[in-house]
C-alpha positions in Angstrom: 0.0 0.0 0.0 1.4 3.4 -1.0 2.1 6.0 1.6 2.3 9.8 1.5 5.7 11.4 2.2 6.8 15.0 2.6 10.6 15.2 2.0 12.3 18.5 2.7 15.9 19.4 1.9 17.6 22.3 3.8 17.0 25.6 2.0 20.4 26.8 0.6 21.4 30.3 1.5 21.5 32.6 -1.5 24.7 34.5 -0.9 26.8 32.2 -3.1 26.7 29.1 -5.3 26.7 25.5 -3.8 29.6 23.1 -3.6 30.2 19.4 -3.1 29.7 19.6 0.7 26.1 20.7 0.2 25.5 17.9 -2.3 27.1 15.2 -0.1 25.5 16.4 3.1 21.9 17.1 2.1 20.8 17.0 -1.5 22.0 13.7 -3.0 20.8 11.7 0.0 17.4 13.5 -0.1 17.2 12.8 -3.9 18.1 9.1 -3.5 15.4 8.7 -0.9 12.7 10.6 -2.9 13.5 8.8 -6.2 13.3 5.5 -4.4 10.0 6.3 -2.8 8.5 7.3 -6.2 9.8 4.1 -7.8 8.1 2.1 -5.1 4.8 3.7 -5.8 4.5 6.2 -3.0 3.0 9.7 -3.0 6.0 12.0 -2.7 6.3 15.8 -2.3 10.1 16.6 -2.4 10.3 20.2 -1.3 13.0 22.9 -1.2 13.7 26.5 -2.1 16.2 29.4 -1.6 16.6 31.0 1.8 16.8 34.6 0.9 16.7 36.7 4.1 19.2 37.6 6.8 22.1 39.9 7.4 24.8 38.2 5.3 22.8 39.0 2.2 22.5 42.7 3.1 26.2 42.9 3.9 27.1 41.3 0.5 24.7 43.7 -1.3 26.4 46.7 0.4 29.9 45.4 -0.6 28.8 45.0 -4.2 26.8 48.2 -4.4 23.6 46.4 -5.3 20.3 45.7 -3.6 19.7 42.5 -1.5 17.1 41.5 -4.1 19.8 41.6 -6.8 22.0 39.3 -4.7 19.2 36.7 -4.1 18.0 36.8 -7.7 21.5 36.1 -9.0 22.2 33.2 -6.6 18.7 31.7 -6.7 19.1 31.2 -10.4 22.6 29.7 -10.1 21.6 27.4 -7.3 18.4 26.3 -9.0 20.3 25.5 -12.2 22.9 23.5 -10.3 20.2 21.3 -8.8 18.7 20.7 -12.2 22.1 20.0 -13.7 22.8 17.3 -11.0 19.3 15.7 -11.3 18.0 16.7 -7.9 14.4 15.9 -8.5 12.5 18.5 -6.4 8.8 18.5 -6.9 9.0 22.2 -6.1 11.9 24.6 -5.7 10.6 27.9 -4.4 12.2 31.0 -2.7 11.5 32.8 0.6 11.2 36.2 -1.1 8.1 35.0 -2.9 4.7 36.5 -1.9 3.3 33.1 -1.0 6.1 32.7 1.5 5.7 36.2 3.0 2.0 35.5 3.4 2.5 32.0 4.9 5.2 33.1 7.4 3.2 36.2 8.5 0.1 34.1 9.0 2.1 31.5 11.0 3.6 34.3 13.2 0.2 35.8 13.8 -1.3 32.5 14.8 1.3 32.0 17.4 1.0 35.6 18.5 -2.8 35.3 18.9 -2.3 32.1 21.0 0.1 34.0 23.3 2.9 31.5 22.4 5.5 34.3 22.3 7.1 36.2 25.1 7.6 39.9 24.5 10.8 41.4 26.0 12.8 44.5 26.0 16.4 43.3 26.0 19.9 44.5 25.4 21.3 43.4 22.1 24.7 43.8 20.6 25.0 46.9 18.5 27.7 48.1 16.2 27.9 51.9 16.5 30.1 52.4 13.4 27.8 50.2 11.2 24.8 51.8 12.9 23.0 48.4 13.2 22.1 45.6 15.6 24.3 42.6 15.0 22.8 39.3 13.7 24.2 36.2 15.5 26.5 35.3 12.6 28.0 38.7 12.6 29.3 38.4 16.2 32.4 36.4 16.8 33.9 35.8 20.3 35.0 33.2 22.8 32.6 30.3 23.4 31.5 30.4 27.1 31.5 26.6 27.2 34.7 25.4 25.5 36.8 28.6 25.1 36.9 28.4 21.3 37.9 31.9 20.2 35.9 32.1 16.9 32.4 31.1 18.0 29.4 32.7 16.3 26.8 34.5 18.2 24.3 31.7 18.1 26.4 28.6 18.0 30.0 27.3 18.6 31.1 25.2 15.7 33.8 23.7 17.8 31.7 22.1 20.6 28.2 22.5 19.0 26.7 24.4 21.9 23.8 26.8 21.1 23.9 30.2 22.9 22.9 33.8 22.6 25.3 36.4 21.2 25.4 38.2 24.6 26.8 35.1 26.2 30.1 35.3 24.2 33.2 36.4 25.9 35.0 39.3 24.3 32.5 39.7 21.4 33.6 41.5 18.2 31.6 42.7 15.3 32.4 40.8 12.1 31.4 43.8 10.1 33.8 46.4 11.5 35.9 44.4 14.0 34.8 46.8 16.8 33.7 45.7 20.2 29.9 46.1 20.1 27.8 47.9 22.7 24.6 46.8 24.3 21.4 48.7 23.2 17.8 48.2 24.3 15.3 46.9 21.8 11.9 45.1 21.9 11.5 41.6 20.5 9.3 38.6 20.5 10.7 35.3 21.8 9.7 31.7 21.4 10.0 30.2 24.9 11.7 26.9 24.1 11.9 26.1 27.8 8.1 25.7 27.7 8.6 22.8 25.2 11.3 20.9 27.1 9.1 18.2 28.4 7.5 17.7 25.0 10.9 17.4 23.4 12.1 14.9 26.0 9.0 12.7 25.4 8.9 13.0 21.7 12.6 12.7 20.8 14.6 11.4 23.8 12.0 8.7 24.6 10.1 8.3 21.3 13.1 8.3 18.8 15.9 6.8 20.9 16.2 3.8 18.6 15.3 5.1 15.1 17.2 8.4 14.9 20.9 8.6 14.0 23.2 8.7 17.1 24.8 12.0 16.0 21.4 13.7 15.8 20.0 12.1 19.0 23.2 13.0 20.9 23.1 16.7 19.9 19.4 17.0 20.8 19.9 15.3 24.1 22.9 17.6 24.9 20.8 20.8 24.2 17.8 19.6 26.1 19.9 18.4 29.1 21.6 21.8 29.2 18.2 23.5 29.5 16.5 25.5 26.7 16.0 29.2 26.8 13.6 31.6 25.0 14.9 32.5 21.5 14.1 35.7 19.6 11.9 35.3 16.6 12.2 38.9 15.4 15.1 41.1 14.4 16.0 44.8 13.9 16.5 44.8 10.1 15.1 46.2 6.9 15.5 43.0 4.7 13.1 40.2 5.4 9.4 39.7 6.3 8.0 42.6 8.3 6.7 41.7 11.7 2.9 41.7 11.1 1.7 43.0 14.5 1.5 46.3 16.3 4.9 47.4 17.5 6.7 45.5 14.8 7.7 48.5 12.8 11.3 48.4 11.6 11.6 44.8 12.5 11.5 41.6 10.5 11.0 37.9 11.3 14.3 36.3 12.3 15.6 34.3 9.3 15.7 31.0 11.3 12.0 31.5 12.1 10.9 32.2 8.5 13.2 29.8 6.7 11.7 26.4 7.8 8.2 27.8 7.1 9.6 28.0 3.6 9.0 24.2 3.4 5.3 24.9 4.0 5.0 27.8 1.5 6.9 25.8 -1.2 4.5 22.9 -0.7 1.5 25.3 -1.0 3.0 26.6 -4.3 3.4 23.1 -5.6 0.0 21.9 -4.5 -1.7 24.9 -6.2 0.2 24.1 -9.4 -0.7 20.4 -9.6 -4.1 20.6 -8.1 -3.5 19.0 -4.7 -4.4 19.9 -1.1 -1.2 21.1 0.6 -2.6 20.3 4.1 -2.6 16.6 3.3 1.2 16.8 3.2 1.6 18.8 6.5 -1.4 18.1 8.7 -2.4 14.5 8.0 -1.1 11.9 10.5 -0.8 9.4 7.6 1.9 11.5 6.1 5.6 10.8 6.9 7.7 14.0 7.2 11.4 13.7 6.8 14.0 16.6 6.9 17.3 16.2 5.2 19.9 18.6 6.6 23.6 19.0 7.6 24.6 18.7 11.3 24.8 22.5 11.7 21.0 22.6 11.2 20.1 20.0 13.8 19.0 22.4 16.5 16.6 24.2 14.1 15.0 21.1 12.7 14.8 19.0 15.9 14.1 21.5 18.6 13.1 24.9 17.2 10.9 24.1 14.2 9.1 21.2 16.0 8.4 23.6 18.9 6.9 26.1 16.4 4.8 23.4 14.8 3.7 22.1 18.2 2.8 25.6 19.4 0.7 26.2 16.2 -1.1 22.9 16.9 -2.3 21.6 13.6 0.9 20.3 12.0 2.5 16.8 12.0 6.0 16.5 13.4 9.0 15.0 11.5 9.3 11.2 11.5 13.1 11.5 11.1 15.9 14.0 10.6 18.7 12.0 9.1 21.4 14.7 9.4 24.8 14.1 7.9 28.2 15.2 9.3 30.5 17.5 7.3 32.6 16.7 4.2 36.2 17.9 4.1 38.2 18.5 1.0 41.7 17.1 0.7 42.2 17.0 4.4 40.9 20.6 5.1 37.5 22.0 6.1 35.5 23.3 3.1 35.5 27.0 3.1 33.6 29.3 0.7 35.5 32.4 1.8 38.9 30.8 1.2 37.7 29.2 -2.1 38.6 25.8 -0.6 35.7 24.0 -2.4 34.6 22.3 -5.5 31.8 24.5 -6.9 29.1 22.6 -8.9 29.1 25.0 -12.0 32.9 24.6 -12.2 32.8 20.9 -11.8 30.5 20.6 -14.9 32.8 22.8 -16.9 35.7 20.4 -16.1 33.7 17.2 -16.2 30.8 17.7 -18.7 28.1 15.0 -18.5 29.7 13.4 -15.6 27.2 14.3 -12.9 26.7 10.7 -11.8 30.4 10.2 -11.2 30.3 12.9 -8.6 27.0 11.7 -7.2 28.4 8.2 -6.8 31.8 9.3 -5.3 30.0 11.5 -2.8 27.5 8.8 -1.9 30.1 6.0 -1.6 32.1 8.3 0.8 29.2 10.1 2.4 29.7 11.6 5.9 26.8 9.7 7.3 28.1 9.0 10.9 31.3 11.1 11.0 33.1 13.8 9.0 34.6 12.4 5.8 37.2 13.6 3.4 36.7 14.1 -0.4 39.9 13.6 -2.3 40.3 13.8 -6.1 42.3 10.6 -6.1 39.4 8.7 -4.4 37.0 10.3 -6.9 39.2 9.0 -9.8 39.5 5.5 -8.2 35.7 5.3 -7.7 35.2 6.2 -11.4 37.9 4.1 -12.9 37.8 1.0 -10.6 34.0 0.8 -10.0 31.9 2.7 -12.4 34.0 2.0 -15.5 35.6 -1.3 -14.6 32.5 -3.0 -13.0 29.2 -1.3 -13.9 30.2 0.1 -17.3 32.2 -2.9 -18.3 29.3 -5.3 -17.7 26.8 -3.2 -19.6 29.1 -2.7 -22.6 29.9 -6.4 -22.9 26.2 -7.3 -22.8 25.2 -4.7 -25.4 28.1 -5.4 -27.7 27.6 -9.2 -27.6 23.8 -9.0 -28.1 24.3 -6.8 -31.2 27.1 -9.1 -32.5 25.4 -12.4 -32.0 21.7 -11.5 -32.4 21.5 -8.2 -34.2 20.3 -6.6 -30.9 17.4 -8.9 -30.4 16.9 -10.6 -27.0 17.4 -14.4 -27.7 14.9 -17.1 -26.7 16.6 -18.9 -23.8 17.1 -22.6 -23.9 17.4 -24.8 -20.8 18.2 -23.0 -17.5 21.0 -24.5 -15.5 21.4 -24.2 -11.7 23.8 -21.3 -12.1 21.2 -19.4 -14.2 18.4 -20.0 -11.7 20.7 -19.0 -8.8 21.7 -15.8 -10.6 18.2 -14.8 -11.5 17.1 -15.5 -7.9 20.0 -13.3 -6.6 18.8 -10.5 -8.9 15.3 -10.7 -7.4 16.8 -10.3 -3.9 18.5 -7.0 -4.7 15.5 -4.6 -4.6 14.8 -5.6 -0.9 18.5 -5.4 0.0 18.9 -1.9 -1.5 15.5 -0.8 -0.2 16.5 -1.8 3.4 19.7 0.4 3.1 17.7 3.4 1.7 14.9 3.2 4.2 17.5 3.2 7.1 19.1 6.2 5.5 22.3 4.2 4.8 22.8 5.5 1.3 26.5 4.6 1.2 25.7 1.0 1.9 22.9 1.1 -0.7 25.3 2.4 -3.4 27.7 -0.5 -2.7 24.9 -3.1 -2.9 24.0 -1.6 -6.3 27.6 -2.1 -7.4 27.5 -5.7 -6.1 24.7 -6.4 -8.5 27.0 -5.2 -11.4 29.7 -7.4 -9.9 27.2 -10.3 -10.0 26.7 -9.7 -13.7 30.5 -9.6 -14.4 31.1 -12.8 -12.5 28.3 -14.5 -14.3 29.7 -13.6 -17.7 33.2 -14.4 -16.7 32.1 -17.9 -15.4 29.8 -18.7 -18.4 32.1 -17.3 -21.1 29.5 -16.7 -23.9 32.2 -15.6 -26.3 33.5 -19.1 -26.1 30.2 -21.1 -26.0 29.0 -19.2 -29.1 31.4 -21.4 -31.1 30.4 -24.7 -29.4 26.9 -24.4 -27.9 24.7 -21.7 -29.5 21.7 -22.7 -27.3 23.7 -22.3 -24.1 24.9 -18.9 -25.3 21.3 -17.7 -25.8 20.4 -18.6 -22.2 23.5 -16.9 -20.8 22.9 -13.7 -22.8 19.2 -13.8 -21.9 20.1 -13.9 -18.2 22.8 -11.2 -18.6 20.2 -8.9 -20.2 17.8 -9.4 -17.3 20.6 -8.3 -14.9 21.3 -5.2 -17.1 17.6 -4.4 -17.0 17.5 -4.7 -13.2 20.5 -2.3 -13.0 18.7 0.2 -15.2 15.8 0.4 -12.7 17.7 0.0 -9.4 20.4 2.5 -10.3 17.9 5.4 -10.8 18.0 6.8 -7.2 21.8 6.8 -7.2 22.7 7.4 -10.9 19.7 9.0 -12.6 21.6 10.0 -15.8 23.2 6.6 -16.1 19.8 4.9 -15.5 18.3 6.9 -18.4 21.2 6.1 -20.7 20.9 2.4 -19.8 17.2 2.4 -20.4 17.8 4.0 -23.7 20.4 1.3 -24.6 18.0 -1.4 -23.6 15.0 0.3 -25.3 12.9 0.2 -22.1 10.5 2.7 -23.7 9.4 0.0 -26.1 8.2 -2.3 -23.3 4.5 -2.6 -22.6 4.8 -0.8 -19.3 7.6 1.0 -17.5 9.4 -1.3 -15.1 9.1 -0.5 -11.4 11.2 -1.3 -8.3 8.8 -4.1 -7.4 8.9 -5.6 -10.9 12.6 -6.5 -10.4 11.8 -8.8 -7.5 8.5 -10.2 -8.8 8.8 -10.6 -12.6 10.5 -13.6 -14.0 11.2 -11.8 -17.3 12.2 -8.1 -17.5 13.3 -8.0 -21.1 11.3 -10.6 -23.2 12.8 -12.6 -26.0 12.3 -10.8 -29.3 12.6 -7.4 -27.7 15.3 -5.3 -29.5 17.9 -3.2 -27.8 19.6 -0.2 -29.4 21.5 -1.2 -32.5 25.1 -0.2 -33.3 27.9 0.5 -31.0 26.5 1.2 -27.5 27.1 4.5 -25.8 29.7 4.0 -23.0 28.1 4.7 -19.6 31.4 6.0 -18.1 34.8 6.9 -19.3 38.2 6.6 -17.7 39.5 9.8 -15.9 43.2 10.3 -16.5 45.9 11.4 -14.0 46.4 14.7 -15.8 42.7 15.7 -15.4 43.0 15.0 -11.6 46.3 16.9 -11.4 44.5 20.0 -12.8 42.0 19.9 -10.0 44.8 19.5 -7.4 46.7 22.4 -9.0 43.6 24.6 -8.8 43.3 23.8 -5.0 47.0 24.5 -4.5 46.5 27.9 -6.2 43.7 28.7 -3.8 45.9 27.7 -0.9 48.7 30.0 -2.0 46.3 32.8 -2.6 44.9 32.4 0.9 48.4 32.4 2.4 49.3 35.6 0.5 46.0 37.2 1.6 46.4 36.2 5.2 50.0 37.3 5.5 50.1 40.2 8.0 51.8 43.4 6.9 53.1 45.4 9.8 51.4 48.8 10.0 53.3 52.0 8.9 55.5 53.5 11.6 55.1 57.1 12.8 55.7 59.7 10.1 59.2 61.2 9.7 60.4 64.3 7.9 62.8 64.3 4.9 65.5 65.7 7.3 65.0 62.6 9.5 65.5 60.4 6.4 68.7 62.2 5.3 70.3 61.4 8.6 70.4 57.7 7.5 73.6 56.8 5.7 72.9 53.7 3.6 75.7 52.3 1.5 76.3 49.3 -0.8 78.7 46.8 0.7 80.1 43.3 0.3 80.5 40.6 3.0 84.2 39.5 2.9 84.3 37.1 5.9 81.7 35.4 8.2 81.8 33.2 11.2 79.4 32.0 13.8 79.6 33.7 17.2 80.4 31.1 19.8 77.7 30.0 22.2 74.9 31.7 20.3 72.2 30.3 17.8 71.4 33.5 15.9 74.5 35.6 15.5 77.0 35.8 12.7 80.1 38.0 13.0 80.7 39.6 9.5 83.6 41.6 8.0 82.0 44.0 5.5 83.6 46.2 2.8 81.5 49.3 2.9 83.6 51.2 0.3 84.6 53.7 3.0 86.2 51.1 5.3 86.2 47.4 6.3 84.2 47.0 9.5 82.7 44.3 11.8 79.0 43.9 11.9 77.1 41.4 14.1 73.9 40.2 12.4 71.2 37.9 13.8 70.9 35.8 10.6 72.7 32.5 11.7 69.4 30.5 11.8 68.7 31.4 8.1 72.2 31.4 6.6 75.5 29.5 7.1 78.8 31.6 7.1 79.7 30.0 3.8 76.4 31.1 2.2 76.9 34.8 2.9 80.5 35.4 1.9 80.6 37.5 -1.3 77.0 38.7 -0.9 76.2 42.3 -2.0 74.3 43.9 0.8 72.7 47.2 1.9 74.4 48.6 5.1 73.3 51.3 7.5 76.8 52.7 8.2 76.1 55.5 10.6 74.3 53.5 13.3 75.9 54.0 16.7 78.2 51.1 17.6 76.8 48.5 20.0 78.5 45.7 21.8 76.9 42.2 21.3 78.5 39.4 23.4 81.7 41.4 23.7 82.0 42.2 20.0 81.4 45.8 18.8 79.0 45.9 15.9 79.5 48.9 13.6 76.3 49.1 11.5 73.4 47.1 10.4 72.6 45.0 7.3 69.1 45.5 5.9 67.0 42.3 5.7 63.3 41.5 4.9 61.2 38.3 4.7 59.8 36.4 1.7 56.2 35.1 1.6 57.2 32.0 3.5 58.7 34.0 6.4 62.4 33.3 5.4 65.0 36.1 5.8 66.3 37.5 2.5 68.9 40.3 1.9 67.8 43.6 0.5 70.2 43.4 -2.3 71.8 45.9 -4.7 72.7 43.2 -7.2 72.9 45.2 -10.5 76.3 45.2 -12.1 78.3 48.3 -12.0 77.1 49.4 -8.5 80.3 49.8 -6.5 80.8 49.4 -2.8 80.5 52.7 -0.9 77.8 54.2 -3.2 75.1 55.9 -1.2 71.5 54.8 -1.4 69.0 57.6 -1.4 
């Protein structure tokens, strides 16, 4: 019996494009789940949209000299296109700047307001005097009051995961100006999360102890055990949804409050378009609601949004929130600001028509229970050793041999041997095995079971050797090829959740569209024949499902990341501020001359000092220089140098130093001489 499902994927924030971390953490798992549910005959609403409010968007708009609407329009289009490009099969992709969302969020707020579910408070909020604005949580950085991490945000510490208020931070700084913010009074409405503590304990800590992922359950337990506090649902800001009650002038709904309501407004938009009742998907107990998110969103989807829904009173609660951990890139945390990421539009430029390769690599290495690392070498190995060598190889052999032996027509099988019966029985078992993995949100496991089905096909062909039996036993060859084609057909259907583009290619190769009815997930386990004898597959040389990725291609990606790393190092290198201003007369007091180091030796019992004999052109003198950790005496003999000759003599370890050699540092922090190396510049010439 089919069931109704509402599947939501976290609303991406529209201040930049999306990268592989977003795909791996949220959108590919959600898409696998939704595609599987549709294939098994369920009623699915797969819902998402762009999150378009909040301070970061206003800051970006100011920096670029455009309006916030310009920013969200730009990135909404880019993100929406990326999802389409990667086959993320949303039933609706909306945006929170849409009128239907403004109306839905305003109505939701007013319902809670009328039910006295908010607490109205005048409180002190952090305020940046220079920027002339109150600071959103993500624009306050300070020391976490729990673990001492010095770069905690105003709402959450990414080091220990603790949720807090911006005013709890130790030594807070404005991320806009770097100034220490002041406290300023303002009136806001708060959702009293403490009021919902008992409900959350009962619903999650008791009710979902066994079926929610340990990482999700553990975070929720930690927050609830620490004690929940009221949380502001309004903000002093001019970009967002205006607070729709008296006294709300100049304030908007806090982005964390309006964003999850975006799931509801997007569902309304979809239902209106397709002629369905949206309330069936949010208010009917027979509907299963599942939120796909990353671990940084657990508090919003497991504590705050359910508390909002509970307070409203007519909505169902999520059945599960299978949040993933984070994906790192080549051993380092993904960072949009540092360009340490693989951006989806760029990936498609470098790997055209290879969306499924990335989907597969991300799924096979998904951060389901712990943070995982994406490496380009693993990506290459997944493609070459699995997709090409196992899946693609099997399909290519089957298609080529069918065309070669039977002009593309499925042969009539002869007698089935035990190996044939066992192989067909094993194929029938795969839908249940893969379904079990998907229904338990173990997509990594499911992807490997799919690959095992392709392995089964390869082993069957290798054992039965139809390329040999075609010369000795044509009837046996017909049976073997018939069985192999049934495996190929099963792969075409069962691969769709994981590899939708590959599934379509394979269905085209096998001419699935010519069958009497489209094959379903259940058909693979119940039908004895998937491709009947006499059915014709695509003629001619079959399209390769996957192609080998060469080392040079991977090296280009590694070089691109290395360039990002060097650019970050250069950008982060601190330049000492300018010293106090001097006059021209002050400068003329300095006597800088070109010199040559004639002799050098290490000063005994010191690590840093070299004793140098320097020809300054006016004399030969002793200069003691602290460069011994960077240069050996042998390295510096003969070096042309810049010498400050009129520096007052100074004794260092008993040796009188009569001047100073000018040095600086390269980008790696190594000492280098400030050199007058041009030919024809004689010792003793003044530098001015």
